[in-house]
C-alpha positions in Angstrom: -10.6 -12.2 0.1 -7.2 -10.7 1.0 -6.2 -7.6 -0.8 -2.8 -5.9 -0.7 -2.1 -2.6 -2.3 1.1 -0.6 -2.7 0.2 3.1 -2.1 1.9 6.4 -2.8 2.7 9.1 -0.2 2.8 6.7 2.8 5.7 8.1 4.8 5.4 7.1 8.5 3.3 5.7 11.3 1.1 8.8 11.4 0.1 8.0 7.8 -0.4 4.4 8.8 -2.6 5.4 11.7 -4.9 7.5 9.6 -5.2 4.9 6.9 -6.0 2.2 9.5 -8.6 4.4 11.2 -10.3 5.3 7.9 -10.4 1.8 6.6 -11.7 0.4 9.9 -14.7 2.7 9.6 -15.6 1.1 6.2 -18.1 -1.7 6.0 -16.9 -5.0 4.7 -13.2 -4.6 5.7 -11.3 -6.3 8.4 -7.7 -7.4 9.5 -6.2 -4.1 8.2 -2.5 -3.9 8.2 -0.4 -0.9 7.0 3.3 -1.1 6.6 5.0 2.3 6.2 8.3 0.7 5.2 7.0 -1.3 2.2 4.2 1.2 1.6 1.6 -1.6 1.6 -1.9 -1.6 2.8 -3.5 -5.1 3.3 -7.0 -6.1 4.4 -9.7 -8.7 4.1 -12.6 -7.5 2.0 -16.0 -9.2 2.1 -16.5 -8.5 -1.6 -15.3 -6.5 -4.7 -17.4 -3.5 -3.7 -15.7 -3.3 -0.3 -12.3 -3.5 -1.9 -13.2 -0.9 -4.5 -14.5 1.4 -1.7 -11.2 1.0 0.1 -9.3 2.2 -3.0 -11.6 5.2 -3.2 -11.0 6.0 0.5 -7.3 5.7 0.1 -7.3 8.1 -2.8 -9.6 10.6 -1.0 -7.3 10.8 2.0 -4.1 11.2 -0.1 -2.8 7.7 -0.7 -3.5 6.7 -4.3 -2.4 3.2 -5.4 1.0 2.9 -7.0 0.7 3.7 -10.7 -2.4 6.0 -10.2 -2.3 9.7 -10.8 -0.7 11.5 -7.8 -1.3 15.3 -8.3 -0.1 18.0 -5.9 -3.5 18.2 -4.2 -3.4 14.5 -3.4 0.1 14.8 -2.0 -1.1 17.7 0.2 -4.0 15.7 1.5 -1.5 13.0 2.5 0.4 15.5 4.7 -2.8 16.5 6.4 -3.8 12.9 6.9 -0.3 12.2 8.3 -0.6 15.1 10.8 -4.0 13.9 11.9 -2.6 10.4 12.4 0.3 11.6 14.5 -2.0 13.7 16.7 -4.4 10.8 17.3 -1.6 8.3 18.1 
């Protein structure tokens, strides 16, 4: 099933690189696409558990879904994830 989520804190291709890398390492996800302009993350999930795990990974690395709580610590995590993504690109 194809899932598309609008996420918070997605600012650039460094962010997109980190998100892509983290989601590619998760079982049950494929065809990951991240658009830093629309702030959307899309992927194919084998099942609901894989999609749910993707949401948890996104939050953990600083990119909560639109409408979810976005505290200062989560925003700070996104800056770290962004920097990692830029250095790995």
